[in-house]
C-alpha positions, -999 to 999 in steps of 0.1 A, spaced: -1 0 2 14 33 -9 0 66 10 3 99 -11 1 133 4 -2 163 -15 5 200 -4 12 235 -17 -19 245 -33 -37 278 -28 -49 312 -44 -26 328 -68 -30 357 -91 -27 350 -130 8 348 -139 20 336 -106 37 302 -95 31 275 -73 49 243 -64 28 213 -55 45 184 -34 34 149 -32 52 128 -5 49 91 -8 52 65 20 75 41 0 108 46 -20 107 63 -51 126 31 -64 95 10 -59 74 31 -80 72 28 -119 56 64 -125 42 93 -111 16 115 -124 -2 147 -115 -36 149 -126 -63 178 -125 -101 181 -125 -119 212 -127 -156 217 -117 -177 200 -145 -152 185 -162 -133 153 -164 -99 145 -147 -72 150 -171 -33 139 -169 -12 169 -166 23 156 -162 41 121 -159 75 112 -145 88 77 -154 111 61 -129 138 64 -155 133 101 -156 116 108 -189 87 129 -187 54 138 -205 33 169 -203 0 181 -214 0 205 -243 -21 230 -222 8 231 -195 43 226 -218 67 251 -210 49 263 -178 47 234 -158 78 211 -146 73 176 -130 105 167 -108 115 142 -78 136 141 -50 144 106 -43 160 110 -9 125 126 4 102 103 -17 86 133 -31 75 144 -64 69 179 -73 50 200 -100 62 234 -103 38 256 -120 47 290 -134 26 314 -155 -6 302 -141 -38 310 -160 -73 311 -147 -79 278 -169 -53 261 -143 -79 262 -116 -86 227 -105 -80 202 -77 -49 186 -86 -42 149 -76 -11 130 -74 -9 93 -87 15 65 -83 19 36 -105 35 4 -89 66 -15 -105 48 -37 -132 17 -17 -133 -4 -37 -111 -16 -8 -87 -24 26 -88 -28 49 -56 -40 85 -52 -36 113 -30 -64 133 -13 -60 163 -36 -51 197 -34 -69 229 -46 -53 253 -70 -70 287 -77 -61 312 -103 -79 343 -99 -74 379 -95 
C-alpha cells in the first residue's frame, strides 16, 4: 500500500507560480511512474504531467513550457512546479503513483489550486 500526501495548493493571481508536492510513503525506487492529474468543476480528470522511473517526462499540451515535474528520491517526493498560471489552470490537483509492473495505482487526497485576480 502506498500513501500519497499532496501539499502546496492555494490561491494565486494569473501569471503567478505555485509548487505542489506529493510525498510518498515508500521509496521512489518501488514506483514505476508518478503522475499529476487535475479536475476542474464539471470536467473530467485530465493528465497534467508524468514522470517515469528512469526520468523521462510527458506533459499535457496545455501546460508545456509552464509546468515542470521533478522528484527528490531522498525525500520520496515528487513536485509539480507551475509557472505563468492561468485561470483555466484552476482545479483540484491529484498525485498518482503506479507500482512497478503497473499492477496497482494509488491516489492522493488532492489539493486545490485557484488562479484568480
